[in-house]
Every structure is written in C-alpha cells, then in structure tokens.
DONU-769387 format. One record per residue (C-alpha): residue number from 1; y, z, x. Coordinates in pm, 1 decimal, padded with zeros to 6 digits. Layout:
N
   k        y        z        x
 NUM        Y        Z        X
...
END
This chain:
374
   k        y        z        x
   1  13129.2  09497.0  07202.6
   2  13069.2  09123.0  07204.0
   3  12701.3  09032.3  07232.3
   4  12806.4  08699.6  07382.2
   5  13004.0  08881.9  07651.3
   6  12720.6  09125.9  07718.9
   7  12476.8  08836.5  07760.5
   8  12697.5  08694.0  08036.1
   9  12637.4  08999.4  08259.4
  10  12341.2  08924.4  08490.0
  11  12255.6  09285.8  08570.3
  12  12265.2  09392.8  08205.5
  13  11963.2  09174.5  08121.3
  14  11610.8  09313.3  08099.1
  15  11267.9  09240.0  07955.6
  16  11095.6  09572.9  08025.5
  17  11005.7  09856.4  07789.6
  18  11068.5  10160.7  08008.9
  19  10780.9  10339.6  07831.4
  20  10919.8  10689.1  07883.6
  21  10622.3  10864.3  07721.5
  22  10378.3  10738.5  07987.1
  23  10571.7  10874.1  08285.4
  24  10419.5  11224.0  08266.8
  25  10061.1  11102.4  08234.4
  26  09935.1  11063.1  08591.6
  27  09588.4  10949.5  08483.2
  28  09736.2  10678.1  08263.8
  29  09964.8  10558.7  08544.1
  30  09670.0  10548.4  08785.8
  31  09477.8  10336.0  08537.0
  32  09772.1  10101.8  08488.9
  33  09819.9  10066.5  08864.9
  34  09452.3  09972.6  08898.6
  35  09456.8  09721.8  08612.3
  36  09446.6  09346.9  08693.0
  37  09762.0  09297.7  08484.1
  38  09970.2  09538.2  08696.2
  39  10256.0  09394.8  08900.2
  40  10469.6  09547.6  09176.3
  41  10825.7  09473.9  09281.0
  42  10851.2  09537.0  09655.8
  43  11177.0  09658.5  09812.5
  44  11280.4  09695.7  10175.9
  45  11621.8  09836.9  10266.2
  46  11752.6  09746.1  09921.8
  47  11627.2  09386.0  09924.1
  48  11337.4  09254.1  09716.3
  49  11040.2  09050.2  09827.8
  50  11102.6  08692.9  09714.5
  51  10859.1  08467.6  09530.1
  52  11081.3  08167.7  09598.6
  53  11414.7  08080.7  09754.9
  54  11638.6  08298.5  09968.4
  55  11988.1  08444.0  09976.6
  56  12259.4  08175.7  09972.5
  57  12361.7  08097.8  10329.1
  58  12704.7  08199.9  10457.7
  59  12804.3  08373.3  10133.7
  60  12888.1  08737.6  10071.2
  61  12937.0  08729.5  09696.1
  62  13305.4  08631.5  09678.1
  63  13431.4  08286.1  09592.8
  64  13221.5  07991.9  09480.4
  65  12849.4  08027.2  09532.3
  66  12690.7  07766.7  09762.4
  67  12432.0  07538.6  09605.7
  68  12067.7  07619.5  09678.1
  69  11766.9  07392.7  09718.9
  70  11534.8  07646.2  09558.7
  71  11634.6  07895.2  09292.0
  72  11554.2  08247.9  09418.1
  73  11284.2  08442.3  09238.5
  74  11152.1  08797.7  09275.9
  75  10787.9  08842.2  09375.7
  76  10598.4  09058.5  09127.1
  77  10263.3  09095.7  09299.5
  78  09934.9  09258.0  09207.8
  79  09874.2  09593.9  09381.5
  80  09540.9  09448.0  09495.4
  81  09727.5  09180.9  09692.1
  82  09913.8  09435.5  09904.5
  83  09759.1  09519.7  10243.7
  84  09546.6  09833.6  10237.6
  85  09766.5  10006.7  10494.7
  86  10061.1  09959.1  10259.6
  87  09893.5  10082.5  09941.9
  88  09733.8  10377.8  10120.6
  89  10069.5  10503.0  10241.3
  90  10232.2  10446.3  09902.3
  91  09966.7  10652.6  09726.6
  92  09974.7  10936.9  09980.9
  93  10330.6  10972.8  10110.2
  94  10543.2  10715.7  09930.4
  95  10691.5  10673.1  09584.7
  96  10515.0  10464.1  09323.5
  97  10790.3  10409.3  09068.3
  98  10679.1  10316.2  08718.6
  99  10929.9  10073.3  08567.1
 100  10751.3  10024.5  08234.9
 101  10573.8  09752.5  08037.4
 102  10681.2  09388.3  08049.3
 103  10805.8  09250.0  07718.8
 104  10722.5  08888.1  07806.5
 105  10949.5  08588.2  07755.6
 106  11233.2  08617.8  07506.3
 107  11158.3  08474.9  07162.8
 108  11224.4  08102.1  07158.2
 109  11231.7  08068.0  07537.2
 110  10988.5  07835.1  07713.5
 111  10727.3  07963.4  07956.5
 112  10881.1  08069.3  08285.9
 113  11226.6  08118.6  08134.8
 114  11413.3  08380.8  07935.6
 115  11707.1  08349.6  07701.5
 116  11927.0  08160.4  07944.3
 117  12210.2  08412.9  07945.7
 118  12304.0  08340.6  08305.1
 119  12305.6  07964.8  08245.4
 120  12518.0  08004.1  07931.3
 121  12772.8  08192.3  08138.6
 122  12808.3  07894.3  08370.4
 123  12746.8  08117.1  08669.7
 124  12446.4  07960.0  08835.6
 125  12497.5  07700.0  09106.6
 126  12292.6  07377.4  09090.7
 127  11942.6  07385.1  09233.6
 128  11682.0  07117.3  09277.9
 129  11367.3  07325.6  09240.0
 130  11266.6  07614.1  09015.6
 131  11083.5  07935.0  09117.9
 132  10706.5  07929.9  09094.2
 133  10685.1  08253.3  08895.3
 134  10752.7  08270.5  08522.9
 135  10801.4  08560.3  08284.8
 136  10545.1  08838.7  08301.1
 137  10287.1  08846.8  08021.7
 138  10378.6  09097.2  07753.3
 139  10229.0  09441.0  07817.4
 140  10189.2  09406.6  08194.7
 141  10251.9  09741.7  08371.0
 142  10534.9  09701.0  08621.7
 143  10582.6  09926.7  08924.4
 144  10814.8  09925.8  09224.8
 145  10771.9  10047.6  09580.9
 146  11004.8  10066.0  09877.9
 147  10856.0  09989.9  10219.0
 148  10952.8  10110.4  10564.7
 149  10964.6  09893.1  10873.6
 150  10599.2  09953.0  10967.5
 151  10478.4  09862.4  10620.1
 152  10689.3  09547.6  10619.7
 153  10538.9  09447.6  10952.4
 154  10191.6  09502.9  10803.0
 155  10292.1  09275.2  10515.0
 156  10410.7  09008.7  10759.7
 157  10093.7  09039.7  10968.4
 158  09875.1  08995.0  10661.2
 159  10070.7  08681.9  10566.6
 160  10032.2  08534.0  10914.8
 161  09659.8  08605.0  10920.0
 162  09622.8  08433.8  10581.7
 163  09819.9  08132.4  10701.6
 164  10096.7  08201.6  10451.4
 165  10475.8  08207.5  10504.4
 166  10618.2  08537.4  10622.9
 167  10798.0  08754.3  10365.3
 168  11152.2  08662.7  10261.6
 169  11383.5  08931.6  10122.2
 170  11666.4  08870.5  09874.2
 171  11983.1  09065.8  09791.9
 172  12049.1  09146.8  09425.1
 173  12426.6  09097.8  09452.8
 174  12376.7  08744.5  09583.8
 175  12099.0  08619.3  09354.8
 176  12136.9  08815.2  09029.5
 177  12262.9  08520.0  08825.0
 178  11965.8  08308.4  08938.6
 179  11697.9  08550.7  08819.7
 180  11531.2  08550.7  08480.2
 181  11566.4  08852.9  08254.5
 182  11241.0  09016.7  08368.5
 183  11326.8  08981.8  08738.0
 184  11689.9  09089.5  08698.5
 185  11601.3  09396.4  08493.2
 186  11317.6  09508.5  08719.9
 187  11520.3  09455.9  09039.1
 188  11822.6  09642.8  08903.2
 189  11614.9  09933.6  08771.0
 190  11413.3  09967.8  09091.2
 191  11712.3  09945.9  09325.1
 192  11908.1  10207.8  09133.1
 193  11613.4  10447.4  09134.4
 194  11529.4  10411.8  09502.7
 195  11896.5  10459.3  09591.9
 196  11878.5  10788.4  09402.9
 197  11555.4  10893.5  09574.6
 198  11709.6  10825.6  09915.7
 199  11987.0  11081.0  09856.5
 200  11796.6  11349.3  09664.4
 201  11512.5  11441.0  09895.6
 202  11612.9  11809.2  09896.6
 203  11716.8  12065.5  09639.6
 204  12097.3  12104.8  09605.3
 205  12055.6  12478.7  09539.7
 206  11825.1  12594.2  09818.6
 207  11761.6  12293.7  10044.0
 208  11385.1  12284.0  09986.6
 209  11212.1  11946.4  09997.9
 210  11170.0  11814.8  09643.5
 211  10850.1  11672.7  09493.7
 212  10835.9  11337.0  09315.8
 213  10697.4  11355.8  08962.6
 214  10716.5  11177.3  08629.0
 215  10619.8  10833.8  08756.0
 216  10904.6  10850.1  09008.3
 217  11170.7  10950.2  08753.9
 218  11191.4  11321.5  08839.0
 219  11219.1  11527.2  09156.2
 220  11124.4  11894.6  09128.9
 221  11220.9  12180.2  09355.6
 222  10907.1  12392.3  09412.9
 223  11115.3  12696.6  09506.9
 224  11369.9  12698.9  09223.9
 225  11124.3  12534.2  08981.9
 226  11397.9  12305.4  08852.2
 227  11380.4  11935.2  08775.9
 228  11634.0  11691.4  08917.2
 229  11699.4  11372.8  08721.4
 230  11867.2  11046.4  08824.7
 231  12242.7  11026.5  08791.1
 232  12469.8  10730.5  08719.3
 233  12839.5  10725.2  08808.6
 234  13052.7  10568.1  08535.3
 235  13336.3  10343.9  08652.5
 236  13592.6  10154.5  08445.9
 237  13707.1  09802.0  08531.3
 238  14000.7  09648.8  08346.6
 239  14142.0  09304.1  08287.5
 240  14518.7  09357.7  08245.3
 241  14729.1  09095.3  08066.2
 242  15109.7  09087.9  08052.0
 243  15343.2  08950.1  07783.0
 244  15313.8  08602.4  07937.7
 245  14932.6  08615.3  07913.4
 246  14896.5  08638.8  08291.3
 247  14611.2  08835.6  08447.0
 248  14670.3  09107.8  08706.6
 249  14445.7  09105.5  09014.0
 250  14451.5  09324.2  09322.2
 251  14338.1  09293.7  09682.9
 252  14140.6  09589.5  09815.3
 253  14225.0  09748.0  10148.6
 254  13873.9  09669.1  10278.5
 255  13901.0  09294.8  10203.5
 256  14065.9  08996.0  10359.8
 257  14405.1  08936.3  10199.0
 258  14286.4  08627.8  10006.6
 259  14026.6  08822.3  09805.9
 260  14131.2  08938.9  09461.2
 261  13958.8  09116.2  09175.5
 262  14024.9  09337.0  08876.0
 263  14131.6  09697.2  08920.7
 264  13861.2  09959.3  08878.3
 265  13787.4  10324.1  08939.7
 266  13550.3  10609.3  08867.0
 267  13565.6  10826.1  08557.4
 268  13655.9  11185.6  08636.7
 269  13485.8  11492.2  08484.0
 270  13614.2  11577.2  08138.0
 271  13768.5  11232.3  08091.3
 272  13700.8  10961.2  07833.7
 273  13642.8  10603.0  07943.3
 274  13970.8  10492.9  07783.8
 275  14168.2  10771.1  07949.3
 276  14012.3  10680.9  08283.0
 277  14115.8  10317.5  08238.9
 278  14476.9  10412.4  08166.7
 279  14490.5  10661.6  08455.8
 280  14324.3  10438.6  08716.6
 281  14547.9  10140.1  08640.5
 282  14860.0  10354.9  08662.5
 283  14746.4  10512.5  08989.8
 284  14651.8  10187.9  09161.7
 285  14925.1  09957.0  09032.3
 286  15201.0  10152.4  08858.0
 287  15130.0  09951.1  08541.4
 288  15102.0  10132.3  08208.9
 289  14851.3  09989.8  07959.8
 290  14793.5  10059.6  07591.7
 291  14471.8  10072.7  07390.0
 292  14214.3  09934.2  07634.4
 293  13958.2  09726.5  07440.6
 294  13593.5  09780.6  07530.4
 295  13408.4  09458.8  07619.2
 296  13068.9  09561.8  07756.1
 297  12895.7  09724.3  08050.9
 298  12640.0  09657.6  08319.9
 299  12464.6  09867.3  08584.3
 300  12586.5  09821.2  08939.7
 301  12325.7  09986.2  09165.4
 302  12533.6  09973.4  09485.1
 303  12447.4  10254.3  09500.2
 304  12458.3  10411.6  09151.3
 305  12733.7  10293.5  08920.3
 306  12767.9  10179.5  08560.4
 307  13060.2  09938.7  08532.2
 308  13233.1  09968.7  08193.5
 309  13456.6  09671.0  08119.2
 310  13784.2  09670.2  07927.2
 311  14063.0  09426.5  07844.9
 312  14412.7  09572.3  07800.4
 313  14773.3  09464.1  07756.2
 314  15073.8  09603.2  07938.6
 315  15256.2  09863.4  07729.7
 316  15569.3  09708.6  07574.1
 317  15744.1  10042.0  07626.1
 318  15688.8  10029.6  08004.7
 319  15790.6  09698.1  08165.1
 320  15554.1  09640.6  08458.7
 321  15679.5  09709.7  08808.5
 322  15394.8  09645.8  09050.6
 323  15340.9  09932.8  09294.7
 324  15015.5  09899.7  09496.2
 325  14894.4  10245.6  09588.7
 326  14870.7  10142.1  09955.6
 327  14541.4  10324.3  09991.3
 328  14283.0  10132.7  09788.4
 329  14504.1  09843.5  09678.8
 330  14729.6  09666.0  09927.9
 331  14849.1  09371.9  09716.1
 332  14891.3  09295.6  09346.5
 333  14958.1  08961.4  09182.7
 334  14991.2  08810.0  08835.6
 335  14788.0  08490.6  08784.5
 336  14822.7  08216.4  08527.4
 337  14515.2  08021.7  08419.8
 338  14624.9  07722.3  08624.3
 339  14661.9  07938.2  08934.7
 340  14318.8  08097.1  08883.7
 341  14156.6  07753.3  08850.5
 342  14345.7  07584.2  09137.7
 343  14092.1  07493.6  09410.8
 344  14376.2  07470.5  09663.1
 345  14493.8  07827.7  09611.0
 346  14256.7  07974.4  09871.2
 347  14202.4  08278.9  09651.0
 348  13846.8  08417.8  09652.5
 349  13733.8  08573.2  09325.3
 350  13433.3  08799.1  09251.0
 351  13094.1  08630.2  09237.9
 352  12875.7  08558.5  08939.1
 353  12678.6  08884.9  08954.3
 354  12982.5  09102.8  08881.8
 355  13132.9  09213.8  08552.7
 356  13472.4  09138.2  08707.1
 357  13388.2  08767.0  08704.8
 358  13277.9  08785.6  08341.6
 359  13601.1  08957.1  08235.1
 360  13812.3  08702.9  08424.6
 361  13624.1  08419.2  08253.7
 362  13662.4  08593.2  07916.0
 363  14041.2  08586.2  07965.7
 364  14030.8  08232.1  08110.4
 365  13842.4  08101.0  07806.6
 366  13520.4  07989.0  07973.4
 367  13354.0  07939.8  08311.3
 368  13593.1  07887.8  08599.6
 369  13573.7  07532.3  08733.4
 370  13354.3  07476.8  09036.0
 371  13489.3  07276.2  09331.3
 372  13356.3  06926.7  09373.7
 373  13049.5  06921.8  09597.3
 374  12995.9  06656.9  09860.3
END
C-alpha cells in the first residue's frame, strides 16, 4: 500500500481515537457527555449539520466540482447548546453514539487545519473563505446523534428565536474532500453507524426489538441474549490497464451514458479480495486480469461498504474482447490519458470523494486538469 495514495482518499482520513474500552462504561460516557469539552456531530437523514458552507449547487458528485464561496465544515457542537427537547429525546429514546476522543490537529499542521491530504490530492475546488471551526482540541469526547423531523424543527426554532441562521445540512459524498481530517473521520464513522442502526432494529433470529448498548456500538436481543455488531460489506474496485497503457472505464445501467467509472463489485463469501477482483472484472466486462495490485482502501458508508482499490493489467494470455454484462454495465471504453483529460469529451468522471477518482489519477500521473473557470 502506498501511504501517498492512501492519503489522497478523503473518507480514509481521521483524527479520532475510537476509545473502544470506554464504550461499555455507561457512567464514564455520561460524564464525558456532560463535560464542557464534549462535542456532538448532528445528523438528519444522512446529512450533517454544517458549521459553514453548503453542498455545491447543481452537482451530484460526478464531473468537475463547482467552485464554492465558503468551504463546507461540519458543526461539532456542545451538548449544552442543543435544545432541551432534542437532548431529552436523545437520552430517553434515541441513540447517543460515542465516536471516541479527538486527537487534535496533525503534527506540523497549523491551527484549524490537518495534514492537507485532500489539498495534496488536488481534489478541492477553489474557495474564497474558510470554515470558522478548526480542529478539535486533543482529548475532546466526540459523540453523534441522528435527529428526526420534529427534533430538526426544534433546532430550527431555537435558531430563529436566537436570531441565528437556520440549520444547513451537508452531504458527505459532495463535501468530503473539503473537510479536515477530524470532520471527515467523524462524519464517515457516524454515518456508517447510523445506517447500520436503521436496518438492525430487530433480532434476525426471533424478530424481537433490539436494545442499544456499548455506547451505540452494539445491539442486543433481550430474548436470545445475543449481541449484534456492525457489519461492513467489502467491495473491490479495479483500475484495468491494457498493453497500450489505456484505462478501462464502464458506464453503469443507472447512469446517463456519458458517465464513466472503474468497474467494481462486492466480495462474495469464502472469496479473497484478489479473487473477487478477477471474477468481478470478468463478469462485468469479459476482460481477464492478472495479479491485481493492492493500492489502498476507504470506507464508503452509502450505506455500509469498504472500497478496496486495485490496479491490474490485462492478462497477456487473454486478449481483451469487451463484453458489457448488459445488466450492471451497458458500455465499456478504453481511454488514453489525452482522452481522459480532454475538456471537450463530455465524459463525466467520479468526484473527488471517491476512491475511483484517486485510482484514475494514480494511473494518469497526477490530478486531472480542471476546466477553466469564468
């Protein structure tokens, strides 16, 4: 694995010690929640409360990212600053997820910034203002909550009564490359966990309602007396290069025909990552690859994946004949570097939050050129 490649993956960054040992100590978690240093990441329908900025307008994550006036930032608020009606419901009927202890700014980084991995990757569009929030002080307890519509309205009402702007919510897929390491790690961790909670409210054996324990990291069936733990679905994603050093991209059946990305698929039970890469590529494209080379991985909590990236060459013993499977992949195409970089091509590539973009840029030799802005 290349550390430089791994640092280019926005959702792989973090500055939180997950502090596993504290999860089972309810008294300790109560004390940390009540401490003045505690901070809370607030989710609503998968989006996070923003400290600054907003989702880029008229962009869905494919193609070049529009420029923003203000760089988006995640709000990490004190529990004491949440309306009482919100905190009361969280502590009685909701889930108070303990994310861990903040590690503070990365060594050598200035206040309010981390190690600059996203900037080094060339993925962040120009902005004219920076977020107001900096890195969390080292040792701050960090929690996450997910609010329903009534709680969000209570949050908005409190803001109006205080003469403050109403809450703005941001989408991780659209802003990941803009966030610092603390924000990106907390948002990714929280979103993945609440996606799991949403689909594991009942026991898979007997159907009984499960109880949330372990700081939000365990659900227990009171009838079977078994613990249910979060699951992550491993998926492989592969950059495929032919003998002419061209890159293979495919267009998914759910996309417009000018959208292209790398081929990917889930790992099946009893299968290694490398075997899954070889199988998935053959199934979706008819191309046979040899010796896929591991590059790195990043979580993809949409809803619960871990994307494992590879680079592979076409097998010299099996000349490539492109055969889209017609189910997931409708079109396949080899791209040269000039074709990938051509602003007139009309091809939309994955956005800066995805590992697909990082693998494409690894093959390309650096950040893809941005179009000239008016």
